[in-house]
C-alpha positions in Angstrom: -74.2 22.4 -37.9 -72.8 19.7 -40.0 -73.3 19.7 -43.8 -72.8 16.1 -44.7 -75.7 16.2 -47.2 -74.0 19.0 -49.1 -70.7 17.3 -49.1 -72.1 14.0 -50.4 -74.2 16.0 -53.0 -71.1 17.6 -54.5 -69.2 14.3 -54.4 -72.1 12.5 -56.2 -72.2 15.2 -58.9 -68.5 15.0 -59.4 -68.6 11.2 -59.7 -71.5 11.3 -62.1 -69.8 13.9 -64.3 -66.5 11.9 -64.3 -68.3 8.6 -65.1 -70.3 10.0 -68.0 -74.0 9.3 -68.8 -73.7 5.6 -69.8 -71.8 4.1 -66.9 -73.3 1.3 -64.8 -74.6 1.8 -61.2 -75.7 -0.6 -58.5 -79.3 0.5 -59.0 -80.3 -2.6 -61.0 -80.6 -1.6 -64.7 -80.0 2.2 -64.2 -77.2 3.9 -65.9 -75.6 7.1 -64.5 -78.0 9.1 -66.6 -81.0 7.4 -65.0 -79.6 7.9 -61.5 -79.0 11.6 -62.1 -82.5 12.1 -63.4 -83.9 10.3 -60.3 -82.0 12.7 -58.0 -83.3 15.7 -59.8 -86.9 14.5 -60.0 -86.9 13.7 -56.3 -86.0 17.2 -55.4 -87.6 19.3 -58.1 -90.8 17.5 -59.0 -92.7 16.6 -55.9 -95.9 16.1 -58.0 -94.2 13.1 -59.6 -91.7 12.0 -56.9 -94.6 10.6 -54.8 -94.7 7.7 -57.3 -91.6 6.4 -55.5 -93.8 5.5 -52.6 -97.4 5.5 -53.9 -98.2 2.9 -56.6 -101.0 5.0 -58.2 -98.6 7.8 -59.0 -96.2 5.4 -60.7 -97.2 6.2 -64.3 -96.8 10.0 -63.7 -93.3 9.3 -62.2 -92.4 7.2 -65.2 -93.4 10.0 -67.6 -91.5 12.7 -65.7 -88.4 10.4 -65.4 -88.4 9.9 -69.1 -88.6 13.7 -69.6 -85.7 14.4 -67.3 -83.6 11.4 -68.6 -83.9 13.0 -72.1 -82.3 16.3 -70.9 -78.7 17.0 -71.6 -76.6 15.1 -69.0 -74.6 18.2 -68.2 -77.8 20.0 -67.2 -78.8 17.2 -64.8 -75.4 17.4 -63.2 -75.7 21.1 -62.7 -79.1 20.8 -61.2 -77.8 18.3 -58.7 -74.9 20.6 -57.8 -77.1 23.7 -57.3 -79.6 21.8 -55.2 -83.4 22.1 -54.9 -85.3 25.3 -55.7 -86.5 27.5 -52.9 -90.0 26.1 -52.9 -88.7 22.6 -52.2 -88.7 21.3 -48.6 -85.2 20.0 -49.4 -84.0 23.6 -49.6 -84.3 23.8 -45.7 -80.9 22.8 -44.2 -82.4 20.7 -41.5 -84.6 18.7 -43.9 -81.7 18.4 -46.4 -79.5 16.9 -43.7 -82.2 14.6 -42.4 -83.4 13.4 -45.8 -80.4 13.6 -48.1 -77.4 12.5 -46.1 -78.1 8.8 -46.5 -79.7 9.3 -50.0 -76.6 10.9 -51.4 -74.1 8.7 -49.6 -75.8 5.5 -50.9 -76.1 6.8 -54.5 -72.4 8.0 -54.4 -71.5 4.4 -53.5 -73.9 3.2 -56.3 -71.7 5.0 -58.8 -68.3 4.2 -57.2 -68.9 0.5 -56.5 -70.3 -0.3 -59.9 -66.8 0.4 -61.3 -64.3 -2.5 -61.5 -61.5 -0.7 -59.8 -63.4 0.8 -56.9 -61.8 1.0 -53.4 -63.5 1.5 -50.0 -63.7 5.1 -48.9 -62.0 6.1 -45.6 -64.8 8.0 -43.7 -64.2 10.2 -40.7 -65.5 9.0 -37.3 -67.9 12.0 -37.1 -69.6 11.0 -40.3 -69.7 7.4 -39.3 -71.5 8.4 -36.0 -73.9 10.5 -38.0 -74.8 7.6 -40.2 -75.2 5.3 -37.2 -77.6 7.7 -35.6 -79.7 7.7 -38.8 -79.4 3.9 -39.0 -80.6 3.4 -35.5 -83.8 5.4 -36.3 -84.6 3.7 -39.6 -83.4 0.1 -39.0 -86.8 -1.3 -37.8 -88.5 0.3 -40.8 -86.0 -1.0 -43.3 -85.8 -4.5 -41.8 -89.5 -5.0 -41.2 -90.0 -7.5 -44.0 -86.8 -9.6 -43.8 -87.3 -13.4 -43.3 -84.9 -13.7 -40.3 -84.1 -11.9 -37.1 -81.6 -9.2 -38.0 -79.1 -7.4 -35.7 -76.7 -4.7 -36.9 -73.5 -4.3 -35.0 -70.6 -1.8 -35.2 -67.1 -3.0 -34.6 -67.1 -1.3 -31.2 -70.1 -3.5 -30.1 -73.0 -1.1 -30.4 -76.0 -2.8 -31.9 -79.4 -2.0 -33.4 -82.2 -4.5 -33.9 -83.6 -4.3 -37.5 -86.0 -7.2 -37.1 -87.0 -9.3 -34.2 -87.3 -13.0 -34.9 -85.5 -16.3 -35.1 -83.1 -17.5 -36.3 -81.0 -14.4 -35.9 -78.4 -13.1 -38.3 -75.9 -10.5 -37.0 -74.3 -8.2 -39.5 -71.1 -6.5 -38.4 -69.5 -3.6 -40.1 -69.0 0.2 -40.0 -72.2 2.2 -40.1 -71.6 3.2 -43.7 -71.3 -0.5 -44.7 -74.3 -1.5 -42.6 -76.4 1.1 -44.4 -75.4 -0.2 -47.8 -76.3 -3.7 -46.7 -79.7 -2.6 -45.3 -80.4 -0.6 -48.5 -80.0 -3.7 -50.7 -76.4 -3.5 -51.6 -75.6 -6.8 -49.9 -73.0 -8.0 -52.4 -71.0 -4.8 -52.3 -71.2 -4.0 -48.6 -68.0 -4.8 -46.5 -69.7 -6.6 -43.7 -69.5 -10.0 -41.8 -72.5 -12.1 -41.3 -72.9 -14.5 -38.3 -75.6 -17.0 -37.8 -77.2 -20.1 -39.2 -76.0 -20.7 -42.8 -79.6 -21.3 -44.1 -80.7 -18.1 -42.4 -77.8 -16.2 -43.9 -78.7 -17.5 -47.4 -82.4 -16.5 -46.9 -81.3 -13.0 -45.8 -79.0 -12.6 -48.8 -81.7 -13.6 -51.2 -84.4 -11.5 -49.6 -86.1 -8.9 -51.8 -87.2 -7.1 -48.7 -83.9 -5.3 -48.3 -83.4 -2.2 -50.3 -85.0 1.1 -51.4 
């Protein structure tokens, strides 16, 4: 069985360590320290992590995030590397792969592409196919609120409909780049957009893309 999540986890930890705690990321106003704390809280504090999805738990999440952000940066990096504790669902390989492959890939790029000298990674075809498979399953959910029709297309012509509607914007790129676009990294994703100019402008300005 593939271990893409583990590979991306270790790469993310290495990048965070090399960047240091005060480097910028693509996650709005988060620095690398904040991103590292987010990853650790998501895996190790399910009592607070629910605040990422449930508004009522937001204050608790904020308190726990503050607590972890204040920890030594080296400790956060080590917690990312060692992975979740045994009681966490993420400790199960199948759940880790299903839930963390995209999570760690996107956050790895959040660190890499926030740096002025970044270059696009060359990803192997097997990993691209794995990302496409996950993209096909989540595209409708991620694109449900966008203001235009939205079709995602690989260079080989495979497509996934993220949102039905008109006018339609077609976004073409490798699965890895389409994921970044769909997850709100529109300005950094290496994709091509085809469609009505006004529709493309509306899509680029949409707050409904992202996590």
